[in-house]
C-alpha positions as CSV (number, residue, x, y, z in Angstrom):
1,M,0.8,-10.1,25.2
2,K,-2.7,-9.3,26.3
3,F,-5.4,-6.6,26.3
4,K,-6.6,-4.8,29.4
5,L,-9.9,-2.9,29.3
6,L,-9.7,0.1,31.6
7,H,-12.8,2.3,31.0
8,T,-16.1,2.2,29.2
9,D,-18.2,5.2,28.3
10,P,-21.5,5.3,30.2
11,N,-23.5,6.6,27.2
12,S,-22.0,4.6,24.3
13,K,-20.0,1.4,23.7
14,A,-16.7,3.3,23.6
15,R,-13.8,1.8,25.4
16,A,-10.3,2.7,26.6
17,G,-7.7,0.0,27.1
18,I,-4.1,-1.1,26.6
19,V,-2.7,-3.7,24.2
20,H,0.5,-5.2,25.6
21,T,2.9,-6.4,22.9
22,A,6.5,-7.5,22.6
23,H,7.5,-4.0,21.4
24,G,5.5,-1.9,23.8
25,D,2.1,-1.0,24.9
26,I,-0.6,0.5,22.7
27,E,-3.2,2.7,24.3
28,T,-6.7,2.4,22.7
29,P,-8.6,3.6,20.9
30,V,-5.7,4.0,18.4
31,F,-5.1,4.8,14.7
32,M,-2.3,2.9,13.0
33,P,-0.5,4.7,10.1
34,V,-0.2,2.5,7.1
35,G,3.3,1.6,6.1
36,T,2.5,-1.0,3.4
37,I,6.1,-1.7,2.3
38,G,7.8,-0.8,5.5
39,S,7.4,2.9,5.0
40,V,4.6,5.3,5.8
41,R,4.5,7.4,2.7
42,G,6.3,10.7,2.9
43,V,7.1,10.4,6.6
44,T,10.3,9.5,8.3
45,Q,10.5,7.2,11.3
46,P,11.6,10.1,13.6
47,D,8.6,12.0,12.3
48,L,6.4,9.1,13.3
49,E,7.8,8.8,16.7
50,K,8.4,12.5,17.7
51,D,5.9,14.6,15.8
52,I,3.1,12.2,15.0
53,K,3.5,10.2,18.2
54,A,2.4,7.0,16.5
55,Q,2.2,4.1,18.8
56,V,2.0,1.3,16.2
57,I,2.2,1.1,12.4
58,L,0.9,-1.4,9.9
59,G,2.7,-3.3,7.2
60,N,1.5,-5.6,4.5
61,T,2.6,-9.2,4.3
62,Y,2.0,-9.6,0.5
63,H,3.9,-6.5,-0.5
64,L,6.8,-7.1,1.9
65,Y,7.0,-10.7,0.6
66,I,7.3,-9.4,-3.0
67,R,9.7,-6.7,-2.1
68,P,12.2,-6.6,-0.4
69,G,11.5,-10.3,0.1
70,M,12.0,-12.7,3.0
71,E,15.7,-13.3,2.4
72,V,16.5,-9.6,3.0
73,L,14.1,-9.3,6.0
74,E,15.5,-12.4,7.6
75,K,19.1,-11.2,7.2
76,A,18.0,-7.8,8.7
77,G,16.5,-9.5,11.7
78,G,13.0,-8.6,10.8
79,L,11.1,-5.5,9.8
80,H,11.7,-3.6,13.1
81,N,15.5,-3.6,12.5
82,F,15.2,-3.2,8.7
83,M,13.3,0.1,9.0
84,N,14.6,1.1,12.5
85,W,11.2,1.3,14.1
86,H,11.1,-0.3,17.5
87,K,7.5,0.2,18.5
88,P,4.7,-2.3,17.7
89,I,3.9,-3.4,14.1
90,L,0.8,-5.1,12.8
91,T,0.9,-6.9,9.5
92,D,-2.1,-7.7,7.3
93,S,-1.9,-11.1,5.8
94,G,-2.5,-10.2,2.2
95,G,-6.2,-10.9,2.4
96,F,-7.0,-7.4,1.2
97,Q,-5.0,-8.2,-1.9
98,V,-7.4,-11.0,-2.6
99,Y,-9.9,-8.2,-3.2
100,S,-7.6,-5.5,-4.7
101,L,-5.6,-7.7,-7.0
102,S,-8.6,-9.8,-8.1
103,P,-7.6,-9.8,-11.9
104,T,-4.3,-11.5,-11.0
105,R,-5.2,-14.0,-8.3
106,K,-6.9,-17.3,-8.1
107,I,-8.7,-18.5,-4.9
108,K,-8.4,-22.2,-4.2
109,E,-9.6,-24.3,-1.3
110,N,-6.3,-24.3,0.5
111,G,-5.0,-20.8,-0.4
112,V,-4.6,-18.1,-3.0
113,E,-2.3,-17.9,-6.0
114,F,-1.0,-14.5,-6.8
115,T,0.8,-13.2,-9.8
116,S,3.6,-10.8,-8.9
117,Y,3.0,-7.2,-10.0
118,L,6.8,-7.0,-10.5
119,D,7.7,-9.9,-12.8
120,G,4.6,-11.9,-13.3
121,S,5.9,-14.9,-11.3
122,K,3.4,-17.1,-9.4
123,H,3.2,-17.3,-5.6
124,F,0.9,-19.4,-3.5
125,F,-0.2,-18.2,0.0
126,T,-1.7,-20.7,2.4
127,P,-3.0,-20.1,6.0
128,E,0.2,-21.6,7.2
129,S,2.6,-19.8,4.9
130,V,1.4,-16.3,5.7
131,L,2.1,-16.9,9.3
132,D,5.6,-18.2,8.4
133,I,6.1,-15.0,6.4
134,Q,4.9,-12.8,9.3
135,L,7.2,-14.7,11.7
136,I,10.2,-13.6,9.6
137,I,8.8,-10.1,9.4
138,G,8.6,-10.1,13.2
139,S,5.4,-8.2,13.5
140,D,3.7,-8.0,17.0
141,I,0.2,-8.5,15.7
142,V,-0.4,-10.9,12.8
143,M,-3.5,-11.4,10.7
144,P,-4.7,-14.7,9.1
145,L,-5.4,-15.3,5.4
146,D,-9.0,-14.4,4.5
147,E,-11.1,-13.4,1.5
148,C,-12.2,-9.8,1.3
149,V,-15.3,-9.9,-1.0
150,S,-16.0,-7.2,-3.5
151,L,-19.3,-5.5,-2.9
152,P,-22.1,-5.8,-3.9
153,A,-22.1,-9.6,-4.0
154,E,-24.7,-12.3,-3.9
155,H,-25.6,-13.8,-0.6
156,S,-24.7,-17.3,-1.8
157,Y,-21.2,-16.2,-2.8
158,V,-20.5,-14.3,0.4
159,R,-21.7,-17.4,2.4
160,K,-19.2,-19.6,0.6
161,S,-16.5,-17.0,1.1
162,V,-17.2,-16.8,4.9
163,Q,-17.0,-20.5,5.2
164,L,-13.7,-20.5,3.4
165,T,-12.3,-17.7,5.6
166,H,-13.4,-19.7,8.7
167,K,-11.7,-22.8,7.4
168,W,-8.5,-20.8,6.8
169,L,-8.7,-19.2,10.3
170,K,-9.1,-22.5,12.1
171,T,-6.1,-23.9,10.1
172,A,-4.1,-20.8,11.0
173,K,-5.0,-20.9,14.7
174,D,-4.1,-24.6,15.0
175,Y,-0.8,-23.9,13.2
176,H,0.0,-20.9,15.4
177,D,-0.9,-22.6,18.6
178,N,1.1,-25.8,17.9
179,R,4.2,-24.0,16.5
180,P,7.2,-24.6,18.9
181,G,8.8,-21.8,20.7
182,E,7.6,-18.8,22.7
183,K,4.5,-17.1,21.3
184,K,5.6,-13.5,20.8
185,Q,3.0,-12.6,18.2
186,M,-0.7,-12.0,18.7
187,L,-3.0,-13.6,16.2
188,F,-6.3,-11.9,15.4
189,G,-9.3,-13.4,13.8
190,I,-11.1,-11.7,10.9
191,I,-14.9,-11.5,10.7
192,Q,-16.3,-11.3,7.2
193,G,-19.9,-11.4,5.7
194,G,-20.2,-8.5,3.4
195,T,-23.3,-6.4,4.2
196,Y,-25.4,-9.4,5.2
197,A,-26.4,-9.2,8.9
198,D,-27.0,-13.0,9.2
199,L,-23.5,-13.8,7.8
200,R,-21.8,-11.2,9.9
201,E,-23.5,-12.6,13.0
202,E,-22.5,-16.2,12.0
203,S,-18.9,-15.1,11.4
204,A,-18.7,-13.1,14.6
205,K,-19.8,-16.1,16.7
206,F,-17.4,-18.4,14.9
207,V,-14.4,-16.1,15.4
208,A,-15.3,-15.3,19.0
209,D,-15.5,-19.0,19.9
210,L,-12.0,-19.6,18.7
211,N,-10.7,-17.4,21.5
212,M,-8.2,-15.4,19.3
213,D,-5.8,-12.8,20.8
214,G,-8.0,-10.1,19.2
215,N,-10.8,-9.8,16.7
216,A,-10.9,-7.8,13.5
217,I,-13.8,-6.8,11.3
218,G,-12.8,-7.0,7.6
219,G,-14.6,-6.5,4.3
220,L,-16.0,-3.1,5.1
221,S,-15.1,0.4,3.9
222,V,-14.8,-1.1,0.3
223,G,-17.4,1.2,-1.3
224,E,-20.5,0.6,0.7
225,P,-22.3,3.6,2.3
226,A,-21.0,4.5,5.7
227,E,-24.4,3.7,7.3
228,E,-24.1,0.1,6.2
229,M,-20.6,-0.1,7.6
230,Y,-21.8,1.2,11.0
231,A,-24.8,-1.2,10.9
232,M,-22.6,-4.2,10.2
233,T,-20.1,-3.1,12.9
234,D,-23.0,-2.6,15.4
235,K,-24.3,-6.1,14.5
236,V,-20.9,-7.7,15.2
237,V,-19.7,-6.0,18.4
238,P,-22.2,-7.6,20.8
239,F,-20.8,-11.1,20.0
240,L,-17.2,-10.1,20.6
241,P,-15.5,-10.7,24.0
242,H,-14.9,-7.6,26.1
243,D,-11.4,-8.7,27.1
244,K,-10.1,-8.8,23.5
245,P,-9.1,-5.8,21.3
246,R,-11.4,-5.0,18.3
247,Y,-10.0,-3.8,15.0
248,L,-12.0,-2.3,12.2
249,M,-9.8,-2.8,9.1
250,G,-9.3,0.0,6.6
251,V,-11.3,2.8,8.3
252,G,-11.4,5.7,7.6
253,T,-12.4,9.4,7.8
254,P,-12.2,11.2,11.2
255,D,-16.0,10.9,11.6
256,N,-15.8,7.2,10.6
257,L,-13.4,6.7,13.4
258,L,-15.4,8.6,16.0
259,E,-18.7,6.8,15.1
260,S,-16.9,3.5,15.2
261,V,-15.3,4.2,18.6
262,A,-18.8,4.8,19.9
263,L,-19.8,1.4,18.6
264,G,-17.0,-0.3,20.6
265,I,-14.0,-0.4,18.2
266,D,-10.5,-0.1,19.6
267,M,-8.1,-0.1,16.5
268,F,-8.1,1.4,13.1
269,D,-5.9,1.8,10.0
270,C,-6.4,3.6,6.7
271,V,-4.3,5.2,3.9
272,M,-6.7,8.2,3.9
273,P,-4.7,10.6,6.0
274,T,-1.6,10.3,3.8
275,R,-3.4,9.8,0.5
276,N,-5.5,12.8,1.0
277,A,-2.5,14.8,2.2
278,R,-0.7,14.2,-1.1
279,N,-3.7,15.8,-2.8
280,G,-3.7,18.9,-0.5
281,W,-6.5,17.8,1.9
282,L,-5.9,18.6,5.5
283,F,-8.0,17.3,8.4
284,T,-8.2,19.7,11.4
285,K,-10.1,20.1,14.6
286,N,-12.4,22.7,12.9
287,G,-12.9,21.0,9.6
288,I,-11.4,20.0,6.3
289,V,-9.0,22.3,4.4
290,N,-8.3,21.9,0.7
291,V,-5.0,23.9,0.7
292,R,-5.0,24.0,-3.1
293,N,-8.0,26.4,-3.1
294,S,-7.1,29.9,-4.3
295,K,-8.5,31.4,-1.0
296,W,-5.2,30.3,0.7
297,K,-2.9,31.9,-1.9
298,D,-2.0,34.8,0.3
299,D,-2.9,33.5,3.7
300,F,0.3,33.7,5.6
301,S,-1.2,32.5,8.9
302,P,0.1,29.3,10.4
303,L,-0.9,26.1,8.7
304,D,-3.0,25.2,11.7
305,P,-2.8,27.3,14.9
306,D,-4.5,24.5,16.9
307,G,-2.4,21.7,15.3
308,E,-0.6,19.0,17.2
309,S,2.6,18.8,15.1
310,P,5.5,21.3,14.8
311,V,4.8,21.7,11.1
312,D,1.5,23.4,11.9
313,L,3.1,26.5,13.3
314,F,6.3,26.4,11.2
315,Y,4.7,26.7,7.8
316,S,2.0,29.0,6.5
317,K,-1.1,28.0,4.4
318,A,0.2,30.1,1.5
319,Y,3.5,28.4,1.5
320,L,2.0,24.9,1.7
321,R,-0.4,25.8,-1.2
322,H,2.6,27.0,-3.2
323,L,4.4,23.7,-2.6
324,H,1.3,21.7,-3.7
325,M,0.7,23.8,-6.8
326,C,4.4,23.2,-7.8
327,K,4.0,19.5,-7.0
328,E,6.9,19.8,-4.6
329,L,7.4,16.7,-2.5
330,L,7.9,18.8,0.6
331,G,4.3,19.9,0.5
332,M,3.1,16.2,0.5
333,M,5.4,15.5,3.4
334,I,4.2,18.4,5.5
335,S,0.6,17.6,4.8
336,S,1.1,13.9,5.7
337,I,2.8,14.7,9.0
338,H,-0.1,17.1,9.8
339,N,-2.8,14.6,9.0
340,L,-1.3,11.7,10.8
341,A,-0.6,13.9,13.9
342,F,-4.3,15.0,13.8
343,Y,-5.5,11.4,13.6
344,T,-3.3,10.5,16.6
345,W,-4.6,13.4,18.5
346,L,-8.2,12.5,17.7
347,M,-7.9,9.0,19.1
348,Q,-6.0,10.3,22.2
349,E,-8.7,12.9,22.8
350,A,-11.4,10.2,22.4
351,R,-9.6,8.1,25.0
352,R,-9.4,11.1,27.3
353,H,-13.2,11.7,27.0
354,I,-14.0,8.0,27.5
355,I,-12.0,8.0,30.7
356,A,-13.7,11.3,31.8
357,G,-17.1,9.8,31.0
358,D,-18.3,12.4,28.6
359,F,-17.3,10.8,25.3
360,A,-20.8,10.6,23.8
361,T,-21.4,14.4,24.1
362,W,-18.0,15.3,22.9
363,K,-18.2,12.9,19.9
364,T,-21.4,14.5,18.7
365,E,-19.9,17.9,18.6
366,M,-16.6,16.7,17.2
367,V,-18.3,14.9,14.3
368,K,-19.9,18.2,13.2
369,K,-16.6,20.0,13.3
370,V,-14.4,17.4,11.5
371,T,-16.9,17.2,8.6
372,T,-17.1,20.9,8.0
373,R,-15.5,22.2,4.8
374,L,-13.4,25.3,5.5
């Protein structure tokens, strides 16, 4: 389990590499479809593998712990067997739920108490227990417990939060390193610090010094302007080792991905391609299509003549609009497959241009295209 850096772009910080995991290699830069509860919404596993060509998917420790629960996953032999997906899986630790479920959680010095959204029962996550849960899940890349701070936030609060995240990370690393048995899981560190450059730098140095298997940037893409996200990413990257993968958590739009690749990021995840798909928004090589608009009502041309998935030539814009207007599930499924296939293509194309040495020029033109409203 390691990362190999293969190419760097001469006119940006963009990189192309390979992450070697127990369930296969991941070519970077890469987008990871989000399968929070062991399912990428509206998409079957054969769709993911054959049409979307996903290399790795993301699951969520908190949600899988709540349902189906560890007893079921342990009996199944882990999430790979349970969902019949045998490529790599990355699991978030539940740290994002510290942010998203703030009304029903309590942060303490040694962990976080959650109230189950199912039955109101109390559950306590510690840096050690989230690794135990992820060991049962069997994910290839695991994340430590951290606090994702709501923005905006006072500098004093974010500093305390960063210090707590660092304490939890050190505990998690010691526990992971000293656990008996073969280490088949990669443990990443998470850099926090809100939108404060000094705290981001402090956190980046601390995490880098721990020599984790990979390094993640958390606590961004939570409502701050994109320019601030880029600025914080650019602040952090110089302190991260070249021989470890870099993961920007929860990002984002196609242009977000391209700009962040240019800053030196290797891995991404986001619910946007499937969430927007369910609302009729399609990302394409030439711009954004809102298929619910009346202009597509009698457009019987292929969904996307330049698309990367079989659905793009099989269905028309008019038919897909009809499905969405009728709230037919098939319309959401088709749109989700299309968007995820586009995201996969976008990262593969970025990789190709990094290797060719002309990524920076290509990126500038591609950002203009993918942000155009059609």
